[in-house]
FITI-146774 format. One record per residue: residue in three letters; z, x, y of N, C-alpha, C in turn. Coordinates in pm, whole numbers, padded with zeros to 5 digits, always signed. Layout:
ALAZXYZXYZXY
...
% end
This chain:
MET-00522+01538+01269-00569+01538+01132-00539+01400+01074
GLN-00638+01347+01000-00627+01214+00942-00524+01214+00826
THR-00450+01105+00813-00361+01090+00702-00400+00967+00619
ILE-00412+00986+00489-00442+00878+00393-00317+00852+00314
THR-00280+00724+00307-00158+00686+00238-00192+00616+00108
MET-00129+00660-00004-00145+00597-00133-00004+00569-00187
TYR+00009+00466-00269+00133+00440-00337+00134+00519-00466
GLN+00253+00563-00505+00270+00638-00629+00210+00563-00747
GLY+00125+00635-00822+00063+00578-00940-00064+00497-00920
ASP-00093+00460-00796-00217+00385-00765-00340+00473-00785
LEU-00445+00415-00838-00574+00487-00857-00685+00419-00774
LEU-00651+00313-00705-00743+00245-00612-00674+00224-00481
PRO-00743+00227-00371-00891+00240-00360-00934+00387-00382
ASN-01061+00401-00419-01118+00534-00430-01110+00607-00294
LEU-01113+00737-00294-01113+00816-00173-01259+00828-00127
GLU-01292+00757-00021-01427+00762+00035-01425+00845+00160
VAL-01515+00943+00169-01516+01034+00279-01655+01043+00342
GLU-01656+01077+00473-01778+01106+00545-01764+01248+00593
LEU-01838+01338+00534-01823+01482+00560-01907+01522+00679
ALA-01851+01616+00758-01915+01663+00879-01894+01813+00897
ASP-01979+01873+00978-01962+02016+01004-01860+02034+01119
ARG-01842+02155+01162-01740+02181+01265-01769+02118+01398
SER-01894+02079+01421-01933+02010+01544-01924+01859+01529
ASN-01871+01817+01416-01854+01674+01383-01986+01600+01362
ILE-02089+01677+01323-02219+01617+01288-02219+01591+01137
PRO-02261+01472+01095-02263+01441+00951-02336+01552+00873
LEU-02275+01591+00766-02327+01699+00683-02428+01646+00582
ASN-02553+01692+00589-02652+01647+00493-02624+01714+00358
LEU-02597+01629+00259-02554+01679+00126-02670+01693+00028
THR-02795+01680+00078-02911+01680-00011-02916+01805-00095
GLY-02889+01923-00039-02897+02047-00113-02770+02091-00178
ALA-02670+02002-00180-02539+02043-00234-02541+02057-00386
ALA-02487+02167-00433-02474+02188-00576-02356+02113-00633
SER-02248+02107-00555-02127+02032-00591-02042+02012-00469
ILE-01954+01914-00481-01854+01883-00375-01719+01872-00446
LYS-01618+01947-00397-01491+01951-00467-01376+01918-00373
LEU-01274+01854-00435-01151+01819-00365-01038+01909-00415
PHE-00962+01962-00318-00843+02040-00343-00727+01971-00275
MET-00614+01954-00340-00500+01888-00281-00372+01954-00335
GLY-00287+01999-00243-00164+02064-00281-00052+02050-00180
LEU+00067+02077-00222+00181+02067-00131+00185+02185-00031
ASP+00128+02300-00072+00129+02416+00010-00014+02465+00025
ALA-00072+02441+00145-00211+02475+00165-00238+02628+00146
GLY-00135+02709+00162-00154+02854+00148-00134+02907+00006
ASP-00105+02820-00090-00078+02864-00227-00157+02779-00328
PRO-00282+02821-00360-00364+02741-00451-00304+02723-00592
THR-00204+02805-00626-00143+02787-00759-00058+02658-00762
GLN-00029+02605-00644+00048+02481-00636-00034+02358-00622
ASN-00165+02368-00642-00254+02254-00619-00230+02142-00724
LYS-00219+02023-00674-00209+01902-00760-00350+01867-00812
ILE-00449+01881-00726-00588+01862-00761-00660+01992-00725
ASP-00728+02052-00820-00786+02184-00797-00936+02185-00828
GLY-01011+02135-00735-01155+02138-00750-01216+02023-00826
ALA-01159+01903-00807-01215+01784-00871-01344+01746-00803
LEU-01441+01699-00881-01575+01669-00829-01580+01535-00759
LEU-01652+01529-00649-01683+01404-00578-01829+01364-00612
THR-01857+01235-00596-01993+01183-00617-02055+01150-00480
VAL-02174+01197-00459-02243+01164-00337-02290+01020-00338
THR-02258+00945-00230-02304+00809-00222-02415+00789-00118
ASP-02426+00879-00020-02532+00878+00078-02546+01021+00130
ALA-02642+01093+00075-02657+01237+00106-02687+01260+00253
ALA-02776+01181+00311-02821+01203+00448-02708+01192+00550
THR-02609+01105+00522-02499+01085+00616-02370+01149+00574
GLY-02373+01228+00467-02254+01301+00428-02148+01219+00359
LYS-02184+01108+00295-02085+01020+00232-02068+01053+00084
ALA-01941+01061+00044-01910+01092-00095-01781+01015-00133
VAL-01758+01007-00265-01639+00934-00313-01574+01013-00423
TYR-01440+01002-00426-01361+01061-00536-01286+00945-00603
GLU-01299+00935-00733-01225+00833-00810-01097+00900-00862
TRP-00982+00850-00811-00852+00904-00852-00838+00904-01004
GLN-00776+01008-01056-00755+01023-01200-00606+01010-01230
ALA-00574+00974-01352-00434+00968-01395-00363+01099-01360
GLY-00250+01090-01297-00173+01206-01259-00192+01250-01116
ASP-00304+01211-01053-00332+01252-00917-00227+01203-00817
THR-00178+01082-00838-00088+01019-00741+00049+00989-00798
ASP+00084+01059-00904+00210+01027-00973+00338+01088-00907
THR+00317+01184-00812+00431+01250-00750+00431+01228-00599
PRO+00534+01154-00549+00541+01129-00403+00552+01262-00328
GLY+00492+01259-00209+00499+01377-00123+00385+01372-00022
GLU+00386+01471+00063+00280+01486+00161+00198+01610+00131
TYR+00072+01587+00098-00016+01689+00046-00125+01725+00147
SER-00155+01857+00155-00273+01898+00229-00395+01883+00141
ALA-00504+01833+00197-00624+01812+00118-00741+01875+00191
GLU-00838+01920+00111-00955+01987+00165-01075+01955+00076
ILE-01188+01931+00140-01310+01910+00063-01405+02024+00095
VAL-01460+02083-00010-01552+02196+00005-01685+02159-00059
VAL-01794+02180+00017-01928+02155-00036-01988+02291-00071
TYR-02048+02302-00189-02111+02423-00239-02260+02397-00236
PHE-02332+02486-00162-02477+02473-00143-02556+02573-00223
GLY-02667+02528-00276-02768+02615-00342-02719+02676-00472
GLN-02809+02756-00529-02778+02821-00656-02670+02927-00639
ALA-02653+02978-00520-02551+03080-00495-02415+03015-00474
ASN-02407+02881-00469-02282+02807-00453-02205+02856-00330
LYS-02277+02862-00216-02212+02903-00094-02125+02789-00043
PRO-01993+02819-00020-01899+02711+00018-01899+02684+00167
GLN-01878+02555+00201-01858+02512+00338-01750+02406+00338
THR-01638+02433+00403-01531+02336+00415-01584+02224+00505
ALA-01570+02100+00456-01631+01987+00528-01528+01878+00558
GLY-01404+01901+00532-01305+01799+00560-01166+01851+00527
GLN-01073+01829+00617-00931+01857+00593-00851+01743+00638
PHE-00751+01699+00561-00670+01584+00597-00540+01589+00518
THR-00454+01496+00540-00326+01480+00468-00331+01360+00383
ILE-00279+01375+00262-00260+01261+00172-00111+01240+00150
ARG-00063+01123+00190+00077+01090+00173+00090+00994+00055
ILE+00168+01033-00045+00192+00946-00162+00336+00898-00148
ILE+00353+00767-00138+00488+00714-00116+00539+00643-00242
ASP+00671+00641-00256+00734+00578-00372+00687+00434-00385
SER+00675+00389-00513+00638+00254-00540+00744+00191-00625
LEU+00757+00061-00614+00856-00011-00700+00803-00040-00839
HIS+00671-00029-00860+00614-00058-00990+00583+00073-01064
GLN+00569+00058-01193+00525+00171-01275+00378+00152-01306
ALA+00294+00247-01263+00152+00232-01283+00115+00274-01423
% end
């Protein structure tokens, strides 16, 4: 599983992802109603989510590329977080998990 490292309080670089299906084929996002990021310390307990369904912006639908712009508070607490991206398709908002990874936020010497 991929690990992304951020320093505490940093909001750049943006989180850029290339989403794929279970066969590792790029996921065509053309029909996606929304794409959401979930990030928490305990993957089994959604009440502990640090980020709970934040929207991503599609940057290239055909190749499954999207970006999340970190928001104030997203990276303020050091720790190792489980992250998941879910794509919702069509008017019925049918979910498809399209990425799972770890986000490690490490202590910083500066105050952001």
